Structures are given as structure tokens and as C-alpha cells.
C-alpha positions as CSV (number, residue, x, y, z in Angstrom):
1,M,11.7,-3.7,21.1
2,P,13.0,-5.8,18.0
3,V,16.9,-5.7,17.8
4,Q,16.9,-4.2,14.5
5,A,14.1,-1.6,15.3
6,F,16.0,1.3,14.1
7,S,17.0,-0.3,10.6
8,F,13.2,-1.4,10.2
9,A,12.2,2.0,10.8
10,L,14.9,3.5,8.7
11,F,14.1,1.2,5.5
12,L,10.4,1.6,5.5
13,F,11.1,5.6,6.2
14,C,12.9,5.4,3.0
15,Y,11.0,3.0,1.1
16,Y,7.5,4.6,1.8
17,A,9.2,8.3,1.0
18,H,9.9,7.2,-2.6
19,A,6.6,5.2,-3.2
20,G,4.5,7.9,-1.9
21,T,6.0,10.6,-3.5
22,W,6.1,9.0,-6.8
23,S,2.6,7.7,-6.7
24,T,1.1,10.9,-5.1
25,Y,2.4,13.3,-8.0
26,A,2.9,10.8,-11.2
27,T,-0.7,11.4,-12.2
28,L,0.3,14.9,-12.3
29,F,3.3,14.2,-14.1
30,F,1.8,11.8,-16.9
31,A,-1.0,14.8,-17.1
32,D,1.8,17.2,-17.9
33,H,3.2,15.0,-20.6
34,G,-0.2,14.9,-22.8
35,M,-1.5,11.4,-21.3
36,T,-5.4,10.8,-21.1
37,V,-7.1,10.0,-17.9
38,A,-7.7,6.6,-19.5
39,Q,-3.8,6.4,-20.1
40,I,-2.9,7.3,-16.8
41,G,-5.4,4.9,-15.3
42,V,-3.4,2.1,-17.1
43,L,0.0,3.7,-16.2
44,M,-1.0,3.9,-12.5
45,S,-2.6,0.4,-12.7
46,M,0.8,-1.0,-13.3
47,I,1.6,-0.3,-9.6
48,Q,-1.1,-2.8,-8.5
49,V,-0.5,-5.1,-11.5
50,L,2.9,-6.0,-10.6
51,R,2.0,-6.5,-7.2
52,I,0.4,-9.9,-8.5
53,V,3.6,-11.1,-9.6
54,G,6.6,-9.5,-7.9
55,P,5.8,-10.2,-4.2
56,N,5.0,-13.7,-4.9
57,V,8.4,-14.1,-6.7
58,W,10.6,-12.2,-4.3
59,G,8.8,-13.9,-1.4
60,Y,9.4,-17.3,-2.9
61,V,13.1,-16.6,-3.5
62,A,13.8,-15.1,-0.1
63,D,12.1,-17.9,1.5
64,H,13.6,-20.7,-0.6
65,Y,17.4,-19.6,-0.4
66,D,16.6,-18.1,3.5
67,R,18.5,-14.7,2.1
68,R,15.7,-11.8,2.4
69,V,18.2,-9.2,2.9
70,L,20.2,-9.9,-0.2
71,V,17.1,-10.1,-2.2
72,L,15.8,-6.5,-0.7
73,R,19.3,-4.9,-2.0
74,M,19.2,-6.7,-5.5
75,A,15.7,-5.5,-6.2
76,G,16.6,-2.1,-5.3
77,F,19.4,-1.7,-7.5
78,A,17.2,-3.1,-10.2
79,A,14.5,-0.8,-9.4
80,L,16.9,2.2,-9.8
81,V,17.4,1.0,-13.5
82,G,14.2,0.9,-14.2
83,F,13.1,4.4,-12.8
84,S,16.1,6.0,-14.9
85,G,13.4,5.4,-17.9
86,F,11.3,8.6,-16.4
87,L,14.1,10.9,-17.1
88,F,14.2,10.4,-20.6
89,G,11.6,10.1,-22.9
90,S,8.1,10.7,-23.0
91,T,5.6,8.5,-24.8
92,F,3.1,6.4,-23.3
93,T,4.7,2.9,-24.6
94,H,8.2,4.5,-22.7
95,F,6.2,5.1,-19.7
96,M,4.9,2.0,-19.3
97,L,7.7,0.2,-19.9
98,A,9.4,2.1,-17.0
99,M,6.4,1.5,-14.4
100,I,6.8,-2.1,-15.4
101,V,10.4,-2.7,-14.6
102,L,10.2,-0.2,-11.3
103,N,7.4,-2.2,-9.9
104,L,8.1,-5.7,-10.5
105,F,11.1,-5.0,-8.2
106,T,9.7,-2.5,-5.7
107,S,6.7,-4.2,-4.8
108,G,8.2,-7.2,-3.1
109,Q,10.4,-5.2,-0.9
110,A,7.8,-4.0,1.5
111,P,6.2,-7.6,2.2
112,I,10.0,-9.0,2.8
113,C,11.0,-6.1,5.2
114,E,7.4,-7.1,7.1
115,A,8.3,-10.7,6.9
116,L,11.9,-9.9,8.6
117,M,10.0,-7.8,11.2
118,L,7.7,-10.6,12.3
119,S,10.3,-13.1,12.1
120,E,12.4,-11.0,14.6
121,M,9.2,-10.2,16.7
122,R,8.4,-14.1,17.2
123,G,4.5,-13.6,17.2
124,D,4.7,-10.7,19.7
125,L,3.2,-7.7,17.4
126,T,3.3,-5.2,20.6
127,F,5.7,-3.0,18.6
128,Y,4.9,-3.7,15.2
129,G,2.6,-0.5,14.7
130,R,5.4,2.0,16.1
131,I,8.0,0.4,13.5
132,R,5.5,0.6,10.8
133,M,4.6,4.0,11.5
134,W,8.0,5.2,10.0
135,G,6.9,4.3,6.8
136,S,4.0,6.4,6.9
137,I,6.3,9.3,8.4
138,G,8.4,9.1,5.6
139,F,5.5,9.5,3.5
140,I,4.6,12.5,5.1
141,V,7.8,14.1,5.1
142,S,8.6,13.6,1.7
143,V,5.2,14.2,-0.1
144,T,5.5,17.7,2.0
145,L,8.6,18.9,0.7
146,A,8.4,17.3,-2.6
147,S,5.2,19.6,-2.8
148,Y,7.4,22.9,-2.5
149,A,10.2,21.5,-4.6
150,L,7.3,21.0,-7.5
151,E,5.8,24.0,-7.0
152,H,9.2,25.9,-7.6
153,Y,10.6,23.7,-10.0
154,G,7.8,22.4,-11.8
155,I,6.6,18.9,-12.5
156,V,9.4,17.9,-14.5
157,S,11.5,17.5,-11.2
158,L,9.4,14.7,-9.9
159,P,11.6,12.0,-11.4
160,W,14.6,13.5,-10.3
161,V,13.2,14.0,-6.3
162,A,11.9,10.2,-6.5
163,A,15.1,8.7,-7.9
164,A,17.0,10.2,-5.3
165,L,14.6,8.9,-2.7
166,L,15.2,5.0,-4.3
167,V,19.0,5.7,-3.7
168,L,18.4,6.3,0.0
169,T,16.0,3.3,0.1
170,I,18.7,1.0,-1.4
171,A,21.5,2.5,0.9
172,A,18.8,1.8,3.8
173,A,18.9,-1.9,2.9
174,F,22.4,-2.1,3.8
175,R,21.7,-1.7,7.1
176,L,19.3,-4.9,7.6
177,K,20.5,-8.4,8.4
178,D,18.8,-11.5,7.9
179,V,16.8,-12.9,10.7
180,P,16.6,-16.7,11.9
181,R,13.3,-18.1,11.0
182,R,11.6,-19.8,13.9
183,Q,11.6,-23.7,13.8
184,H,8.5,-25.4,14.3
185,K,8.2,-28.6,15.3
186,T,5.6,-29.6,12.8
187,A,5.5,-29.1,9.0
188,P,3.7,-26.1,7.9
189,P,0.1,-26.9,6.0
190,P,0.6,-26.9,2.2
191,L,0.2,-23.2,0.9
192,M,-2.7,-24.3,-1.6
193,S,-4.3,-26.1,1.1
194,L,-4.9,-22.9,2.8
195,L,-6.0,-21.0,0.2
196,R,-8.8,-23.4,-0.5
197,R,-10.2,-22.9,2.8
198,R,-13.4,-20.7,2.4
199,E,-12.6,-18.5,5.1
200,V,-9.2,-17.7,3.5
201,I,-10.7,-17.0,0.3
202,A,-13.7,-14.5,2.0
203,F,-10.8,-12.8,3.7
204,F,-9.0,-12.3,0.6
205,A,-11.8,-11.2,-1.3
206,S,-12.8,-8.5,1.4
207,T,-8.9,-7.1,1.7
208,A,-9.2,-7.2,-2.5
209,L,-12.5,-5.2,-2.9
210,M,-11.4,-2.6,0.0
211,V,-8.0,-1.8,-2.1
212,S,-10.3,-1.7,-5.2
213,A,-12.1,1.0,-3.4
214,H,-8.9,3.0,-2.4
215,T,-7.4,3.1,-6.0
216,S,-9.9,6.0,-6.3
217,L,-7.6,7.6,-3.8
218,Y,-4.2,6.2,-4.9
219,T,-4.7,6.7,-8.5
220,F,-7.2,9.7,-9.0
221,Y,-7.2,11.7,-5.9
222,S,-4.2,14.3,-6.7
223,L,-6.0,14.7,-10.0
224,Y,-9.4,14.9,-8.3
225,L,-8.4,17.8,-6.4
226,E,-6.4,19.7,-9.1
227,R,-9.4,19.3,-11.5
228,N,-11.4,21.4,-8.6
229,G,-8.7,24.2,-8.5
230,Y,-6.7,23.1,-5.5
231,S,-2.6,23.6,-5.5
232,K,-0.4,21.0,-5.6
233,T,1.2,22.5,-2.0
234,V,-2.7,22.1,-1.0
235,I,-2.7,18.7,-2.9
236,G,0.4,17.3,-0.8
237,G,-1.2,18.9,2.4
238,M,-4.0,16.8,2.0
239,W,-2.0,13.5,1.6
240,S,0.1,14.5,4.5
241,L,-2.7,15.2,6.7
242,G,-4.0,11.7,6.0
243,V,-0.8,9.9,6.3
244,L,-0.1,11.8,9.9
245,A,-3.6,10.4,11.1
246,E,-2.5,7.0,10.2
247,V,0.9,7.4,11.9
248,L,-0.9,8.6,15.3
249,L,-2.8,5.2,14.9
250,F,-0.4,2.9,14.4
251,Y,1.6,4.4,17.5
252,Y,-1.6,4.0,19.7
253,Q,-3.1,0.8,18.0
254,A,-1.7,-1.5,20.6
255,P,-4.3,-1.1,23.4
256,L,-7.0,-1.2,20.7
257,F,-6.0,-4.6,19.4
258,R,-5.5,-5.7,22.8
259,R,-8.8,-4.8,24.2
260,W,-11.1,-5.1,21.0
261,G,-9.4,-7.9,18.7
262,A,-8.6,-7.8,14.8
263,K,-12.5,-8.6,14.0
264,V,-13.9,-5.5,15.7
265,M,-11.3,-3.4,14.6
266,M,-12.2,-5.0,10.8
267,Y,-15.6,-4.0,11.1
268,V,-14.8,-0.3,12.3
269,T,-12.2,0.5,9.8
270,L,-15.0,-0.7,7.0
271,A,-17.6,1.3,8.1
272,V,-15.3,4.4,8.5
273,A,-14.4,3.9,4.6
274,L,-17.8,3.7,3.7
275,V,-18.8,6.9,5.4
276,R,-15.3,8.8,4.0
277,F,-15.9,7.7,0.0
278,L,-19.3,9.3,0.4
279,M,-17.9,12.5,1.8
280,I,-15.6,12.9,-0.7
281,G,-17.7,12.4,-3.7
282,F,-20.3,14.7,-1.9
283,G,-18.2,17.5,-1.1
284,P,-15.0,18.2,-3.4
285,Q,-15.5,22.0,-2.9
286,V,-16.1,21.8,0.8
287,V,-12.5,22.1,2.4
288,W,-13.6,20.7,5.9
289,L,-15.1,17.8,4.5
290,L,-12.2,16.8,2.7
291,V,-10.1,17.4,5.9
292,V,-12.4,15.2,7.9
293,A,-12.2,12.8,5.1
294,Q,-8.5,12.4,5.0
295,I,-8.3,12.3,8.7
296,M,-10.4,8.8,8.4
297,H,-7.3,7.8,6.4
298,A,-6.0,6.6,10.1
299,A,-9.1,3.9,10.0
300,T,-9.4,2.8,6.3
301,F,-6.0,2.2,5.9
302,A,-3.2,2.1,9.0
303,L,-6.5,0.0,10.9
304,H,-7.2,-1.8,8.0
305,H,-3.6,-2.6,7.3
306,S,-2.9,-4.1,10.7
307,S,-6.2,-5.8,11.1
308,C,-5.1,-7.7,8.1
309,V,-1.5,-8.6,9.3
310,M,-3.1,-10.0,12.6
311,T,-5.6,-12.1,10.6
312,L,-2.6,-13.4,8.2
313,Q,-1.0,-15.0,11.5
314,R,-3.9,-17.3,12.2
315,W,-2.8,-19.2,8.9
316,F,0.7,-17.7,7.7
317,S,3.7,-18.0,9.7
318,G,7.1,-19.7,10.1
319,P,8.0,-20.7,6.6
320,L,5.3,-19.1,4.8
321,Q,5.7,-15.9,6.7
322,A,6.9,-14.1,3.3
323,R,4.7,-15.7,1.1
324,G,1.7,-14.8,3.4
325,Q,2.5,-11.0,3.5
326,A,3.3,-11.3,-0.5
327,L,-0.2,-13.2,-1.2
328,Y,-1.6,-10.2,1.1
329,M,0.1,-7.7,-1.2
330,S,-0.7,-9.8,-4.6
331,I,-4.5,-10.8,-4.3
332,S,-4.8,-7.4,-2.4
333,Y,-3.1,-4.5,-3.8
334,G,-2.2,-6.6,-7.3
335,V,-5.4,-8.0,-8.2
336,G,-7.8,-5.9,-6.4
337,G,-6.1,-2.5,-7.4
338,S,-5.4,-3.2,-10.8
339,L,-8.8,-4.3,-11.5
340,G,-10.2,-1.3,-9.2
341,G,-7.6,1.3,-11.1
342,L,-8.6,0.3,-14.6
343,F,-12.5,-0.3,-13.7
344,L,-12.5,3.4,-12.1
345,A,-10.5,5.1,-14.8
346,Q,-13.3,4.2,-17.1
347,W,-15.9,5.1,-14.7
348,W,-14.4,8.6,-14.5
349,E,-14.5,8.9,-18.1
350,R,-18.0,8.0,-19.0
351,A,-19.7,9.1,-15.6
352,G,-17.5,11.8,-14.4
353,P,-14.9,11.9,-11.1
354,Q,-17.0,12.5,-8.4
355,S,-19.0,9.3,-9.3
356,V,-16.0,7.2,-8.8
357,Y,-16.0,7.7,-5.1
358,Y,-19.8,6.6,-5.0
359,V,-18.6,3.1,-6.6
360,A,-15.7,2.9,-4.2
361,A,-18.4,3.2,-1.5
362,V,-20.2,0.3,-3.1
363,L,-16.9,-1.8,-3.3
364,V,-16.4,-1.1,0.3
365,L,-20.0,-2.5,1.0
366,C,-19.3,-5.6,-0.7
367,S,-16.0,-6.0,1.2
368,S,-17.9,-5.7,4.3
369,L,-20.2,-8.7,3.3
370,A,-17.0,-10.7,2.3
371,A,-15.2,-9.7,6.0
372,V,-18.4,-11.1,8.2
373,L,-18.2,-14.2,6.0
374,S,-14.4,-14.8,6.7
375,Y,-14.6,-14.4,10.3
376,R,-17.9,-16.3,10.7
377,W,-16.4,-18.9,8.9
378,Q,-13.3,-18.7,11.0
379,E,-15.2,-19.3,14.2
380,R,-17.4,-21.9,12.9
381,D,-14.6,-24.2,11.5
382,G,-12.1,-23.3,14.3
383,H,-9.3,-21.9,12.1
């Protein structure tokens, strides 16, 4: 077990408690302030758009100056300043500026924390899932408790709840210490030469398409459930159920990867995702279908995320560790997430809410094709 296992777990708990609570209920907060579905789609896409820039900027700074923990702390304080914008004002422009500042600084925190973890683990990912799951536990606890607060005090209390969680994230960052990076006898390959490899291009295309499909959940699922008559408590319960399944998979995933490997697990998660999105689109009024679909989050997020991290280790390690994680966040969640969110927002308005999840299923099919090509080229080229 890594020396800083508790500190990593605490930071991830607080970070995802804030991120999860805000992303789960922000659509309801914006709708309460008179934003249209198209405006909400643009606002929520800022979470993904800023992941194109933020992780790469902070990943470069953290790697170049080898002060990753200091960057985490500074980003936390800057994010809190940006988040204060949600406590005042109510126009689209005001919310847009606040979303840009908030996500510019928070987008790089998780990749830097994961890079610290990977450095301390020195290539042994046995305990990765058991530490990473605390981020998911933070999500569950916070989203569940916040749902009761929002039912009692109203959606206007959301910014205050999320701001308090952001303060706790900053406090958790002060428990972390920098980890010396592994010294490699040979210099790492130039970053651009890695990014030109066809198997790397196909890998990132696959992850971007998978995340694009998931924006149907991250951006619209709470609004989708509310439009179908579900209460905030049920909405919070659905999210918590999905993340609980995710936690269990993170905890027990090590034997799966030892036996089957990242490639097989990636194929499993893509197959499950296809079925999941079709179920959500087909049965918004069928509660048991939605429950089963949420349990599938264990595969479509946790299993997918770990498969991606393990695949990335083939190309990005040592001095490229933080930037490898940052590129994964930027390309997958930044490019894929922002384009997916904007596209699906338009689709919602033109073809209706249910059709969004059928489009998500098509995106998963495209992701599967790219994944097959990536792994085939890895085996053929020996990378």
C-alpha cells in the first residue's frame, strides 16, 4: 500500500464530492434561473471544454517544475475564487464566466493527483482501484446528502454546498507531499512522436467517443429524470446507485485485470455501454430498467477508466506521467466531452430527450471500432 494512500484517498474523496455534487445538480440550478436547454448545454460543456486546456497547462507546469502538490493547492484557491461567482448574479454571461474560471483550475487537479499516485506506486497498480474508489465514495456521500438539503432548502442552496466542499478539497491538498519521480536510464520518447503513432491516435479517438456518449448522462441525465417526473431525492439516489456500483468494481478489479488484461476489459465495458444507453432511452418510465442501467455504471465508467489508465502506461511514464494523464483528460473529456455535450444539446431540442440516448449508443459503436483498431495496431507494431 502506498505511504500516502490515506492522503490520496482523502483528496479524491473531497474532490469528487465537490465535482459530483455540482455536476449532478447544476443543470437544475441553471434551469431554476431561467436558462434554456441549449444554454444549459453550453454552460455544462465548459466542464469538458476547459479540460482541453487546464490539464495540459497544469500537467506541464507540475512536470516541468516538479512541484505538483503546490500546483494542486494554488489551483484549489483559484477555483474557489471563480466559484464565488455562482453565489451572486443570475445571467447567462455571469454563469459562463464563473464556469470558465472554476473549470480552468479544477480540471487539472485529478490528473495531477493520479500522477502522484502512479509515481508512488512505481508501476504496481494493485492498489490503484482501492484508492481511486474513495473519489467515488465521496461522490455518493455528497450527492445523497445534498439531495436532502436541496429538497429542504431549495436548489438555491446548491452553490453554498458545493463551495463548502471545494474548501474541504483545498484542505485535503495540504496533506499531500510531492513524490520523487522514477529515474529512467534512457530519455523518454518525444511527446509528439508518441502522439503520431496510429495506435495512440486510435486509442484517444476511442476514449473521446466513449466520453462523448457519456455526456448524455453527465450533462442531461438529471434533467431527463426530472422531466419524467422524478424528485431530486430519486435523482440523487440514481446517481449514488451508479457510483456505488463503480466503487465495488474499483475495489475488486485487480483480479479481473490480472486474469483478463486491459484489452478484454475494454471490450467488455464498451459492450455494456451500448446496452446501457439503449435501456435508458427505451424506458424512462420503467424504474427497474433505469436501476439496472445505473448499476452498469460500474463497467461503463470504472472499468473503462482503469482500462484506459493501464493502457496509457504502455506509452506515458516517468517524466511524461502527469502529461499522459493530462492528455487523457484533455482529449477524452475535453474534446470528446465538449463536442458531445454541445451536439447532444442540439439533438435534445430537435428530436427529443429519449433520442439523445440512442445517439449515445451509436457513439459507443464508433468507440468500439477505434478500440479494436488501437489494440490490433499495438500488437502488430509491438508497442
